C-alpha positions in Angstrom: 112.8 51.3 -9.4 111.5 53.5 -12.2 109.6 55.8 -9.9 110.7 57.9 -6.9 109.2 59.2 -3.7 109.0 62.9 -3.5 110.2 63.1 0.2 113.6 61.5 -0.4 115.5 63.4 -3.1 116.4 67.0 -3.4 114.0 69.2 -5.5 116.1 69.3 -8.7 115.4 65.6 -9.3 111.7 66.1 -8.9 111.8 68.9 -11.5 113.8 66.7 -13.8 111.3 63.9 -13.5 108.3 66.1 -14.2 110.1 67.8 -17.2 110.6 64.3 -18.6 106.9 63.5 -18.3 106.6 61.6 -15.0 103.1 61.3 -13.5 102.5 62.2 -9.9 100.8 59.8 -7.5 98.9 60.8 -4.3 98.0 57.8 -2.2 95.2 58.2 0.3 95.0 55.6 3.2 94.1 56.0 6.8 96.7 55.6 9.5 94.2 55.9 12.5 91.1 53.9 11.5 90.1 50.8 13.3 90.3 47.4 11.5 89.2 45.0 14.2 91.2 43.6 17.0 93.4 41.6 14.7 94.6 44.3 12.2 96.6 47.5 12.9 95.1 50.9 12.8 97.2 51.9 9.8 96.0 49.0 7.6 94.8 51.3 4.8 98.1 53.2 4.8 100.1 50.0 4.6 98.0 48.8 1.6 98.4 52.1 -0.2 102.2 52.1 0.3 102.4 48.4 -0.8 100.7 49.3 -4.1 102.8 52.4 -4.7 105.9 50.3 -4.3 104.6 48.1 -7.1 103.8 51.1 -9.3 107.3 52.5 -8.7 108.8 49.3 -10.2 106.6 49.5 -13.3 106.1 53.2 -14.1 107.9 56.6 -14.1 106.0 58.2 -11.3 106.7 60.6 -8.5 104.9 59.4 -5.4 103.8 61.8 -2.7 103.5 60.8 1.0 100.3 59.0 1.8 97.4 61.2 3.1 96.7 59.4 6.3 93.9 61.6 7.7 90.6 61.6 5.9 86.8 61.4 6.1 86.0 58.2 8.0 82.9 59.0 10.1 81.6 55.4 10.6 84.6 54.2 12.6 85.0 56.9 15.2 83.5 54.9 18.2 86.6 52.8 18.4 89.5 54.4 20.4 92.3 55.9 18.2 90.1 56.6 15.2 90.1 60.1 13.8 87.8 61.5 11.1 88.1 64.9 9.5 85.0 66.7 8.6 84.0 66.4 4.9 84.7 70.0 4.1 88.1 69.9 5.8 89.1 66.8 3.9 88.0 68.3 0.6 90.1 71.3 1.4 93.1 69.2 2.4 93.1 67.2 -0.8 92.5 70.3 -2.9 95.5 72.1 -1.3 97.8 69.1 -1.7 96.8 68.8 -5.4 97.4 72.5 -5.9 100.9 72.0 -4.5 101.6 68.9 -6.7 100.5 70.8 -9.8 102.6 73.8 -8.8 105.6 71.4 -8.5 105.3 70.8 -12.3 103.2 67.6 -12.5 101.1 67.5 -15.7 99.1 64.5 -14.6 98.1 63.4 -11.1 96.7 60.0 -10.1 94.9 59.8 -6.8 95.3 56.2 -5.4 92.4 55.8 -3.0 92.1 53.1 -0.3 88.6 53.4 1.2 85.0 54.0 0.4 83.9 57.1 2.4 86.7 59.1 0.9 85.4 58.7 -2.7 82.8 61.4 -2.7 84.9 64.1 -1.1 87.9 63.3 -3.3 85.6 63.6 -6.3 84.4 67.0 -4.9 88.0 68.2 -4.5 88.8 67.2 -8.1 85.8 69.1 -9.4 87.3 72.3 -8.0 90.2 72.1 -10.4 90.1 73.8 -13.8 91.3 71.0 -15.9 89.9 67.6 -14.8 91.7 65.9 -17.7 94.9 66.2 -15.8 93.6 64.2 -12.8 92.6 60.6 -12.3 91.0 59.0 -9.3 91.7 55.2 -8.9 89.7 53.4 -6.3 91.7 50.3 -5.7 88.8 48.1 -4.4 86.7 48.7 -7.5 88.8 47.2 -10.2 87.2 44.5 -12.4 89.9 41.8 -11.9 89.8 42.4 -8.1 86.0 42.1 -8.1 86.2 38.8 -10.0 88.9 37.4 -7.7 86.8 38.2 -4.6 83.8 36.4 -6.1 85.9 33.4 -7.1 87.7 32.8 -3.8 85.8 34.6 -1.1 84.1 32.3 1.3 82.3 34.7 3.7 78.6 35.3 3.3 79.1 39.1 3.5 81.9 41.5 4.3 83.3 44.9 3.7 85.7 45.9 6.5 88.6 44.1 8.2 87.0 40.9 6.8 88.3 37.8 5.0 89.4 39.8 1.9 91.2 42.6 3.7 92.8 40.3 6.3 94.1 38.0 3.6 95.9 40.9 1.9 97.3 42.1 5.1 98.8 38.7 5.8 101.0 39.5 2.7 101.4 43.2 3.2 102.3 43.1 6.9 101.9 39.6 8.2 103.8 40.4 11.4 101.2 43.0 12.3 98.2 40.5 12.0 97.0 38.6 15.0 94.7 35.9 13.7 93.9 34.8 17.3 91.6 37.8 17.5 90.1 37.3 14.0 86.4 36.7 14.7 83.3 36.9 12.5 81.0 39.9 13.1 77.7 39.0 14.8 75.6 40.8 12.2 76.1 42.4 8.8 76.8 46.1 9.0 74.3 48.3 7.1 75.2 51.7 5.9 76.1 54.1 8.7 78.3 54.3 11.8 79.6 51.1 13.4 78.1 50.5 16.9 80.7 49.1 19.3 78.7 48.9 22.6 74.9 48.3 22.1 73.8 44.9 20.7 70.2 46.1 20.7 71.0 48.8 18.1 71.8 48.5 14.4 75.4 48.0 13.1 76.6 46.3 16.3 80.2 45.1 15.9 82.1 44.8 19.2 85.4 44.1 17.3 84.9 46.6 14.5 84.6 44.0 11.8 82.1 43.5 8.9 82.6 40.0 7.6 84.6 37.0 8.7 88.3 37.5 9.0 88.9 34.0 10.4 88.6 32.7 6.8 91.6 34.7 5.6 94.5 33.0 4.0 97.8 34.3 2.7 97.4 32.6 -0.7 94.2 34.5 -1.1 95.9 37.7 -0.3 98.7 37.1 -2.8 96.1 36.5 -5.6 94.0 39.6 -4.5 97.0 41.9 -4.4 98.3 40.7 -7.8 95.0 41.5 -9.5 94.5 44.7 -7.6 97.9 45.9 -8.8 97.0 44.8 -12.3 93.8 46.8 -12.2 95.7 49.9 -11.0 98.3 49.6 -13.7 95.6 49.1 -16.3 93.8 52.2 -15.1 96.9 54.3 -15.1 97.8 53.1 -18.6 94.4 54.3 -19.9 93.0 50.8 -20.4 90.4 50.9 -17.7 88.5 53.2 -15.3 88.0 52.2 -11.7 
């Protein structure tokens, strides 16, 4: 491993790494957000930590613990889900970034798993005096990943706990995936809150799925994770923006 996690060593090693020019990485991935009946609530967190493990083998980075609470308002109808208010989440991210900067990091990469978290993270970054020292990497937006989804995706539509995400989770944490509960959503989810109970209303999804997870395959997940990691590494190397 070239990189380290900030929560395991004593502080002198962290100071030493930053003095040598290591970048800081702050992963953001929900630990209490529904992902259908077939995936664990901490699906986003597991994906974020899988990617940071890859980064630590390739780059000299200091990785902070994953931010597991965030702004996820569309999933709160399912038991166990928690969403912070947008202002609270902006403040949380800003305070953490202040602490990372105070620790000596000259450059911070925010590794974001999720969609609704993008605007508030951007808002938090705007509050910092020197935006050149921060980089937001949205892992589902990379060019290689997008191409791979178009090439191998079979579902007609998707976006959450679907064929794509389930395929990756078969690799990331296969023991936590129960494919016997992987069922296609009855309707495509439009923008807005998922509706768990009323089929007469928009966004009805009794399982909390948007797409068809029954089409998931481990080999698809392996390909998707490879290109996702490549996108992140390229972005962190300054060769792409995602």
